[in-house]
LUMSE-54497 format. One line per field, with one value per residue (C-alpha): residue number from 1; x, y, z. Coordinates in nm, 3 decimals, padded with zeros to 5 digits, m for minus. Example, Ala and Ser with C-alpha at 12.3 -4.5 7.8 and 13.67 -1.06 7.14 Angstrom:
! residues 2
resi: [1  2]
u: [01.230  01.367]
v: [m00.450  m00.106]
w: [00.780  00.714]
***
This chain:
! residues 255
resi: [1  2  3  4  5  6  7  8  9  10  11  12  13  14  15  16  17  18  19  20  21  22  23  24  25  26  27  28  29  30  31  32  33  34  35  36  37  38  39  40  41  42  43  44  45  46  47  48  49  50  51  52  53  54  55  56  57  58  59  60  61  62  63  64  65  66  67  68  69  70  71  72  73  74  75  76  77  78  79  80  81  82  83  84  85  86  87  88  89  90  91  92  93  94  95  96  97  98  99  100  101  102  103  104  105  106  107  108  109  110  111  112  113  114  115  116  117  118  119  120  121  122  123  124  125  126  127  128  129  130  131  132  133  134  135  136  137  138  139  140  141  142  143  144  145  146  147  148  149  150  151  152  153  154  155  156  157  158  159  160  161  162  163  164  165  166  167  168  169  170  171  172  173  174  175  176  177  178  179  180  181  182  183  184  185  186  187  188  189  190  191  192  193  194  195  196  197  198  199  200  201  202  203  204  205  206  207  208  209  210  211  212  213  214  215  216  217  218  219  220  221  222  223  224  225  226  227  228  229  230  231  232  233  234  235  236  237  238  239  240  241  242  243  244  245  246  247  248  249  250  251  252  253  254  255]
u: [06.777  06.644  06.369  06.258  06.195  05.985  05.800  05.725  05.598  05.453  05.063  05.021  05.206  05.083  05.274  05.195  05.195  04.887  04.655  04.610  04.444  04.196  04.095  03.846  03.641  03.579  03.232  03.091  02.978  02.759  02.591  02.237  02.178  02.247  01.902  01.737  01.997  01.869  02.179  02.404  02.381  01.968  01.895  01.638  01.303  00.955  00.723  00.494  00.798  00.910  00.582  00.539  00.904  00.771  00.463  00.655  00.895  00.662  00.470  00.774  00.856  00.524  00.519  00.858  00.838  00.451  00.321  00.379  00.738  00.769  00.818  00.775  01.180  01.226  01.030  01.219  01.540  01.499  01.384  01.689  01.506  01.422  01.104  01.014  01.025  00.801  00.542  00.551  00.384  00.161  00.054  m00.027  m00.028  m00.405  m00.307  m00.034  m00.275  m00.483  m00.270  m00.152  m00.470  m00.518  m00.197  m00.310  m00.623  m00.486  m00.259  m00.490  m00.711  m01.037  m01.240  m01.230  m01.242  m01.590  m01.692  m01.635  m01.792  m02.120  m02.055  m02.060  m02.324  m02.542  m02.491  m02.578  m02.210  m02.179  m01.870  m01.713  m01.794  m01.658  m01.326  m01.290  m01.319  m01.060  m00.773  m00.781  m00.768  m00.489  m00.303  m00.291  m00.120  00.140  00.191  00.173  00.266  00.410  00.089  m00.098  00.166  00.106  m00.270  m00.193  m00.029  m00.246  m00.568  m00.335  m00.270  m00.625  m00.491  m00.687  m00.546  m00.751  m01.076  m01.014  m00.884  m01.244  m01.480  m01.316  m01.283  m01.415  m01.747  m01.838  m01.717  m01.915  m02.226  m02.184  m02.144  m02.367  m02.672  m02.575  m02.616  m02.941  m03.034  m02.961  m03.143  m03.476  m03.407  m03.377  m03.037  m02.855  m03.015  m03.130  m02.859  m02.697  m02.613  m02.315  m02.197  m02.155  m01.970  m01.731  m01.654  m01.615  m01.371  m01.257  m01.103  m00.976  m00.742  m00.681  m00.502  m00.328  m00.201  m00.072  00.161  00.244  00.264  00.341  00.562  00.366  00.536  00.313  00.093  00.166  m00.126  m00.087  m00.241  m00.529  m00.602  m00.632  m00.868  m01.044  m01.089  m01.197  m01.482  m01.607  m01.608  m01.826  m02.016  m02.085  m02.180  m02.434  m02.620  m02.971  m02.839  m02.524  m02.742  m03.032  m02.771  m02.596  m02.958  m03.023  m02.726  m02.737  m03.059  m02.942  m02.696]
v: [m02.714  m02.736  m02.997  m02.788  m02.522  m02.757  m02.856  m02.499  m02.388  m02.746  m02.689  m03.076  m03.084  m02.971  m02.649  m02.440  m02.116  m02.233  m02.232  m01.819  m01.807  m02.112  m01.955  m01.657  m01.949  m02.157  m01.997  m02.009  m02.376  m02.190  m01.959  m02.116  m02.109  m01.733  m01.635  m01.834  m01.809  m01.645  m01.418  m01.668  m01.418  m01.446  m01.647  m01.901  m01.833  m02.052  m01.956  m01.756  m01.541  m01.506  m01.382  m01.145  m01.011  m00.952  m00.759  m00.531  m00.487  m00.420  m00.200  00.016  m00.036  00.134  00.344  00.503  00.520  00.460  00.190  00.310  00.333  m00.025  m00.339  m00.682  m00.740  m00.450  m00.564  m00.873  m00.750  m00.542  m00.856  m01.043  m01.312  m01.389  m01.298  m01.684  m01.684  m01.378  m01.486  m01.840  m01.627  m01.417  m01.516  m01.191  m00.822  m00.818  m01.122  m00.932  m00.628  m00.828  m00.943  m00.625  m00.522  m00.870  m00.780  m00.476  m00.570  m00.852  m00.598  m00.375  m00.616  m00.501  m00.784  m00.665  m00.330  m00.336  m00.541  m00.273  m00.020  m00.231  m00.257  00.150  00.200  m00.035  00.135  00.451  00.587  00.857  00.996  00.702  00.539  00.862  00.856  00.512  00.574  00.863  00.667  00.380  00.623  00.759  00.461  00.327  00.623  00.645  00.237  00.234  00.545  00.338  00.192  00.514  00.656  00.386  00.457  00.801  00.684  00.456  00.725  00.977  00.725  00.563  00.217  m00.049  m00.075  00.226  00.092  m00.230  m00.055  00.121  m00.145  m00.348  m00.064  00.258  00.162  m00.084  00.221  00.461  00.270  00.167  00.535  00.658  00.427  00.510  00.897  00.821  00.583  00.864  01.157  00.923  00.890  01.236  01.263  01.430  01.736  01.680  01.668  01.450  01.148  01.111  01.459  01.411  01.092  01.288  01.562  01.301  01.065  01.328  01.582  01.291  01.142  01.454  01.525  01.213  01.266  01.555  01.477  01.144  01.111  01.502  01.517  01.859  01.942  02.228  02.018  02.097  01.894  01.522  01.273  01.190  01.569  01.633  01.328  01.481  01.825  01.662  01.445  01.769  01.900  01.613  01.659  02.001  01.958  01.631  01.672  01.831  02.036  02.159  02.288  02.459  02.619  02.799  02.925  03.053  03.248  03.367  03.480  03.690  03.852]
w: [m02.886  m03.199  m03.047  m02.765  m03.042  m03.268  m02.970  m02.895  m03.223  m03.324  m03.261  m03.265  m02.935  m02.604  m02.480  m02.195  m02.426  m02.556  m02.209  m02.144  m02.458  m02.350  m02.005  m02.083  m02.323  m02.007  m01.883  m02.203  m02.097  m01.856  m02.034  m02.140  m01.758  m01.700  m01.793  m01.518  m01.231  m00.927  m00.764  m00.544  m00.239  m00.223  00.079  00.043  00.172  00.274  00.051  00.258  00.361  00.018  m00.097  00.185  00.075  m00.300  m00.205  00.007  m00.248  m00.515  m00.281  m00.220  m00.579  m00.703  m00.440  m00.549  m00.953  m00.997  m01.229  m01.542  m01.416  m01.247  m01.429  m01.322  m01.376  m01.165  m00.874  m00.933  m00.925  m00.633  m00.440  m00.570  m00.709  m01.101  m01.269  m01.291  m00.900  m00.919  m01.155  m00.958  m00.661  m00.891  m01.198  m01.325  m01.247  m01.135  m00.932  m00.769  m00.707  m00.522  m00.345  m00.224  m00.086  00.065  00.271  00.338  00.463  00.686  00.844  00.907  01.089  00.831  00.982  01.341  01.244  01.068  01.391  01.641  01.428  01.420  01.809  01.840  01.571  01.806  02.092  01.898  02.007  01.784  01.901  01.959  01.607  01.420  01.647  01.545  01.207  01.256  01.441  01.197  00.918  01.057  01.176  00.873  00.689  00.992  00.977  00.615  00.419  00.124  00.053  00.053  m00.157  m00.351  m00.364  m00.463  m00.771  m00.859  m00.884  m01.053  m01.306  m01.348  m01.247  m01.164  m00.791  m00.743  m00.862  m00.618  m00.315  m00.396  m00.387  m00.121  00.114  m00.002  m00.040  00.196  00.483  00.310  00.270  00.616  00.749  00.506  00.638  00.967  00.924  00.763  01.056  01.300  01.105  01.092  01.462  01.513  01.655  01.320  01.138  00.791  00.536  00.224  00.413  00.126  00.173  00.522  00.498  00.238  00.532  00.764  00.609  00.364  00.629  00.803  00.488  00.418  00.704  00.752  00.392  00.456  00.755  00.629  00.291  00.220  00.489  00.649  00.998  01.121  01.324  01.681  01.845  01.961  01.737  02.004  02.036  01.716  01.634  01.977  01.770  01.457  01.601  01.744  01.434  01.328  01.569  01.560  01.245  01.239  01.525  01.580  01.916  01.738  01.451  01.664  01.850  01.560  01.401  01.774  01.775  01.401  01.532  01.794  01.555]
***
């Protein structure tokens, strides 16, 4: 009995009573790996798939919380990866912003869009051209409201992404339409007006409707999308065409 007690109390001899205090210290051996550890439940993806996933998560995060409220660590956490993985795909925030616009251009078919606009312009299909522009704008808002909510945040916060979008998409389209309107004025098809103001009317009215419906959640539109676009184009052509202007002037004189 005394020998048993001696073994139980002698720290130099092994004893089962010493085992429990040792167990909590076991994770300490893995502590240095913790900062770079990727969550175990995140499946490995091919590089391009991971890149697209990170872009989608970034767009959704910026759209919900704005740019000032979203850190790179937040994007990485939402995607289930480390910041190191995020920066492996995007070396800087500006690189991430350019990649977001590249992805948007690819999904909306930016090059094909301008090819179709050129074809309609060469045929002098005025209604077809403005209908095409209106349809593409509304489709973009309908299919990717998060991206346009993101652009709204960017504009309100004076963020770089808003300037990049304007340079890559807004300016080329506005310049194209302004030159087309000026050409049709010169040919006598459109009445005299400032081409830039006309472009603001054509694009601005469509963007306002699409934003109200798909970003702000307006529910008071009873017309189908096609019927609404047709009415928009009627208003655009009524304001631009010489015949429409002459008809309004004649009606005003009769009064």
